[in-house]
C-alpha positions in Angstrom: 109.5 80.9 4.0 111.8 78.5 5.8 114.8 76.3 5.1 116.6 73.3 6.6 120.0 71.8 5.7 121.3 68.3 6.0 124.5 66.4 5.5 127.8 65.8 7.2 131.3 67.2 6.7 132.8 64.0 5.2 129.5 62.5 4.0 128.3 62.2 0.4 126.8 65.7 0.1 125.2 68.7 1.7 121.5 69.4 1.1 119.1 72.2 1.6 115.3 72.4 1.2 113.8 75.9 0.8 110.0 76.0 1.4 107.7 78.9 0.6 109.5 80.6 -2.2 107.1 82.4 -4.6 106.7 80.8 -8.0 108.1 82.5 -11.1 111.5 83.4 -9.5 114.4 82.9 -12.0 117.1 80.7 -10.4 120.5 81.8 -11.6 122.8 78.8 -11.0 125.8 80.8 -11.9 125.0 83.4 -9.2 124.7 80.6 -6.6 127.9 79.0 -7.6 129.6 82.4 -7.5 128.7 82.8 -3.9 129.8 79.2 -3.1 133.2 80.0 -4.7 133.4 83.2 -2.7 132.9 81.2 0.5 135.9 79.0 -0.4 138.3 81.8 -1.0 140.4 83.5 1.7 143.9 83.7 3.1 144.0 81.2 6.0 141.7 78.6 4.6 142.7 75.0 5.1 143.6 72.1 2.8 140.0 71.0 2.5 139.4 73.9 0.1 142.0 72.4 -2.2 139.8 69.3 -2.6 136.3 70.8 -2.9 134.9 72.8 -5.8 131.4 73.5 -4.6 128.7 73.5 -7.2 125.0 73.5 -6.8 122.7 70.9 -8.2 118.9 71.6 -8.2 116.9 68.5 -7.5 113.4 69.9 -7.2 111.1 72.9 -7.2 112.4 74.5 -10.4 111.3 73.9 -14.0 112.9 75.6 -16.9 114.9 77.7 -14.6 112.0 79.2 -12.5 110.5 78.2 -9.2 107.1 76.6 -9.3 105.9 77.2 -5.7 107.1 73.8 -4.5 110.0 73.3 -2.1 113.4 74.0 -3.8 115.8 71.2 -3.2 119.6 71.9 -3.4 122.5 69.6 -3.3 126.3 70.2 -3.0 128.5 67.2 -3.5 131.4 66.6 -1.1 134.4 65.6 -3.3 136.2 64.4 -0.2 133.6 61.7 0.2 135.6 59.4 -2.0 138.4 59.5 0.5 136.0 58.6 3.4 133.4 56.4 1.7 134.9 53.0 2.6 135.4 53.8 6.3 132.1 55.6 6.5 130.1 52.6 5.1 132.0 50.1 7.2 131.5 52.1 10.4 135.3 52.4 10.7 135.7 56.2 10.9 138.6 57.5 13.0 137.2 58.0 16.5 137.7 61.3 18.4 137.7 60.5 22.1 139.6 63.6 23.3 137.1 66.4 23.0 138.5 69.7 21.6 137.9 72.8 23.8 135.6 75.3 22.1 134.0 72.7 19.8 130.7 71.0 20.0 132.6 67.7 20.9 132.1 67.4 24.7 128.6 68.9 24.9 127.4 66.8 22.0 128.9 63.6 23.4 127.1 64.2 26.7 123.8 65.2 25.1 123.7 62.1 22.9 125.4 59.6 25.2 128.4 59.0 23.0 132.0 58.1 23.8 133.2 59.3 20.4 132.8 62.9 19.1 133.0 61.9 15.4 129.2 61.9 14.9 129.0 65.3 16.5 131.8 67.1 14.7 130.7 65.7 11.4 127.5 67.8 11.6 128.8 70.7 13.8 131.5 71.3 11.2 131.4 74.7 9.4 131.3 72.7 6.2 127.5 72.9 6.7 127.6 76.7 5.9 128.1 75.9 2.2 124.5 74.9 2.1 123.5 78.1 3.9 125.4 80.2 1.4 123.5 78.5 -1.4 120.2 79.3 0.4 121.4 82.9 0.9 122.2 83.2 -2.8 118.6 82.2 -3.7 117.4 84.8 -1.2 119.5 87.4 -3.0 117.8 86.5 -6.2 114.4 87.3 -4.6 115.7 90.5 -2.9 117.2 91.9 -6.1 113.8 91.9 -7.7 112.9 94.5 -5.1 116.0 96.6 -5.3 117.7 95.2 -2.2 121.5 94.4 -2.3 123.5 92.6 0.3 127.3 92.5 0.7 130.0 92.0 3.3 133.6 92.6 4.3 136.1 91.9 7.1 136.7 94.6 9.7 139.2 92.9 11.9 141.4 89.9 12.2 143.0 89.4 15.6 144.4 92.9 16.5 144.5 94.2 13.0 141.5 96.5 12.2 140.3 98.3 9.1 140.0 102.1 8.9 137.9 103.7 11.7 135.2 105.0 9.3 134.2 101.4 8.5 133.9 100.6 12.2 131.9 103.6 13.2 129.4 103.4 10.4 128.6 106.9 9.3 127.6 107.5 5.6 129.4 104.8 3.7 129.4 103.9 0.0 128.7 100.3 0.5 129.0 99.0 -3.1 132.5 100.6 -3.2 133.4 98.9 0.1 132.2 95.5 -1.2 134.0 95.9 -4.5 137.3 96.7 -2.7 136.8 93.9 -0.2 136.4 91.3 -3.0 139.9 92.2 -4.3 141.5 91.4 -1.0 142.7 87.9 0.0 141.1 88.5 3.4 138.0 90.4 2.1 139.0 93.6 3.8 138.4 96.9 2.0 141.3 98.7 3.7 144.5 97.7 1.8 146.9 98.6 4.6 144.9 96.6 7.2 144.5 93.8 4.7 148.3 93.4 4.4 148.7 93.4 8.2 145.9 90.7 8.5 147.7 88.5 6.0 151.0 88.8 7.9 149.2 88.0 11.2 147.6 84.8 9.6 151.1 83.7 8.3 152.5 84.1 11.8 149.7 82.1 13.3 150.4 79.3 10.8 154.1 79.2 12.0 153.1 78.7 15.6 150.1 76.4 15.1 147.5 78.9 16.2 144.2 80.1 14.9 142.7 83.6 14.6 139.3 85.2 14.9 137.9 88.6 14.0 135.0 90.8 13.1 132.9 90.7 9.9 130.3 93.1 8.6 127.3 92.3 6.5 125.1 95.1 5.2 122.0 95.6 3.0 121.0 98.6 1.0 117.7 99.4 -0.6 115.7 97.9 2.3 112.2 99.4 2.4 110.8 100.8 5.6 108.7 98.6 7.7 110.1 95.1 7.6 109.8 93.3 10.9 107.5 94.4 13.7 107.5 96.3 17.0 104.6 94.2 18.3 106.0 90.8 19.1 109.4 89.7 20.3 109.9 87.0 17.7 109.0 89.2 14.7 111.4 92.0 15.6 113.8 92.3 12.6 116.9 92.9 14.7 116.1 89.8 16.9 115.7 87.7 13.8 118.9 89.0 12.2 120.8 88.5 15.4 119.6 84.9 15.8 120.5 84.0 12.2 124.0 85.4 12.4 124.7 84.0 15.9 123.8 80.5 14.4 126.9 80.7 12.3 129.7 78.4 13.8 132.2 80.4 15.9 130.2 83.6 15.9 129.7 84.7 19.5 128.6 88.3 19.3 126.4 90.5 17.1 125.6 94.2 16.9 123.3 96.2 14.6 124.9 99.6 14.1 127.9 100.5 16.3 125.9 99.9 19.5 128.8 98.9 21.7 130.5 102.2 20.9 127.2 104.0 21.2 126.7 102.7 24.7 129.3 105.0 26.1 127.6 108.1 24.7 124.5 110.1 25.7 121.2 109.8 23.8 121.4 113.0 21.8 124.9 111.9 20.6 123.6 108.6 19.4 120.1 108.7 17.9 119.6 109.5 14.3 117.9 112.9 13.8 115.3 113.2 11.0 115.0 115.8 8.2 113.6 116.2 4.7 115.7 115.9 1.7 115.5 118.1 -1.4 112.5 116.0 -2.7 110.6 116.4 0.5 111.3 112.8 1.7 111.9 112.2 5.4 115.4 110.7 5.9 117.8 110.2 8.8 120.9 112.4 9.0 123.0 109.5 10.3 122.7 105.8 10.6 123.9 104.9 14.1 120.9 102.6 14.6 122.2 100.4 11.8 119.0 100.6 9.8 116.6 99.1 12.5 114.5 101.0 15.0 111.9 99.5 17.2 112.3 96.1 15.6 111.6 97.4 12.1 113.7 98.5 9.1 113.8 102.3 8.9 114.9 102.7 5.3 118.6 103.2 6.0 121.3 100.6 5.2 121.1 97.6 7.6 124.5 97.1 9.1 125.4 94.0 11.1 128.7 93.3 12.7 129.6 89.9 14.1 132.5 88.7 16.2 134.1 85.4 15.4 136.2 83.6 18.0 139.4 81.9 16.9 138.7 78.5 15.4 138.9 75.9 18.2 140.9 73.4 16.1 144.6 74.2 16.4 147.8 72.5 15.4 149.2 73.4 18.8 147.6 70.8 21.2 145.2 71.9 23.9 144.5 70.3 27.3 141.6 67.9 27.5 140.6 64.5 28.8 140.4 61.1 27.0 136.9 59.9 27.7 137.9 56.3 27.1 140.5 56.2 29.9 139.5 59.2 32.0 143.1 60.4 31.8 144.3 63.9 31.1 145.2 64.2 27.4 146.0 66.7 24.7 143.9 67.2 21.5 145.0 65.9 18.2 144.8 68.0 15.1 141.8 67.6 12.8 142.2 69.3 9.4 141.0 72.9 9.7 141.4 76.5 8.7 143.8 78.8 10.5 141.5 81.8 9.9 138.0 81.6 8.5 137.0 85.2 9.1 136.8 86.0 5.3 134.5 83.1 4.9 132.4 84.1 7.8 131.7 87.4 6.1 130.1 85.5 3.1 128.1 83.3 5.4 126.9 86.4 7.4 125.8 87.9 4.1 123.8 84.8 3.3 122.0 84.7 6.7 121.2 88.5 6.5 119.9 88.0 2.9 117.7 85.1 4.1 116.2 87.0 7.0 115.4 90.1 4.9 113.9 87.9 2.1 111.6 86.3 4.7 110.7 89.6 6.2 109.9 91.1 2.8 107.7 88.2 1.9 106.0 88.5 5.3 105.3 92.2 4.6 104.3 92.1 1.0 102.8 88.6 0.7 102.1 86.7 -2.5 102.4 83.1 -3.9 104.1 84.3 -7.1 106.8 86.8 -7.9 104.3 88.7 -10.1 101.9 88.9 -7.1 104.6 90.1 -4.8 105.7 92.8 -7.3 102.1 94.0 -7.7 101.7 94.2 -3.9 104.9 96.1 -3.6 103.7 98.6 -6.2 100.4 99.1 -4.3 102.3 99.5 -1.1 104.6 102.2 -2.7 101.6 104.2 -3.9 99.5 103.9 -0.8 100.2 107.6 0.1 101.5 109.2 3.2 99.9 108.5 6.6 97.2 110.9 7.7 
């Protein structure tokens, strides 16, 4: 399974092609649109979200609501295209010759030999993540057939953090956390922290600043054995980290509270094993975040990602005008003040995608019915001897 996205921030549309999905999977358009709507919601989002109402259009790979084993082609129209169409087609787009620190502007200009960052920022824009959320929503549809659920929340915005239990990841009722987070304008399950985060965003608006934070994406019901210990590029934690780090402005990822764990000794960190009342082997804690040795271990997979403040700020930043070579200050391109709540939804999508691929790798099958039969055989294979 693989996917690729296309399209620019102010172009006609965003597209995604998903290849390798099993046939027979019911595609719930409402569920995809629900996740697209969740991505657009959040205190601190910019004016662009007042223009767009993201809805998915399926152009291929689905007949009568079910996948047919062919590539699934998705399209999301950009409503803002009407405001840009004339300049776009005439090649008269507003040039950006003062690269913005922290963006792809300068590196992209140098890479492609350009004196205008517009072609770079159009594709590097986080608008592209709408297509990823649609892909992740399809991955969720596959995962739910096997009892796997994925959700997310915000743990920190700037200096304002949620309750410590969420940060340290002991036994957590994840569905309850997700339900509380969805009621918050900043997708935080801690009401007190949520209020402080909103106040912090409002202050950032007043002074022309932007804010970053920490998001959490988690998955429950993940079977043991997804991923591999044998090769670097098949390790589940490596694949998760790469996927989440690919999200714009995400600069750090941890699986389980590993940065906190690094200051403790081994016996304080690792998850001891025992048998439950039914004789099943389980972990007493989940400090590993659900992955050991590159493989899922049956516990919830818990991923935290650190998002830097968005580089586009109302307050100007020092730069250089590449046309003149003179020192200059950046001009403001419409942007969010804080996109951390949105990043949580995108992180969910990327985690769902990686787990769906790993599940398909493990179980195999060209149809959903075949995958389910393989899962049933795997479940009843017996204990190792």
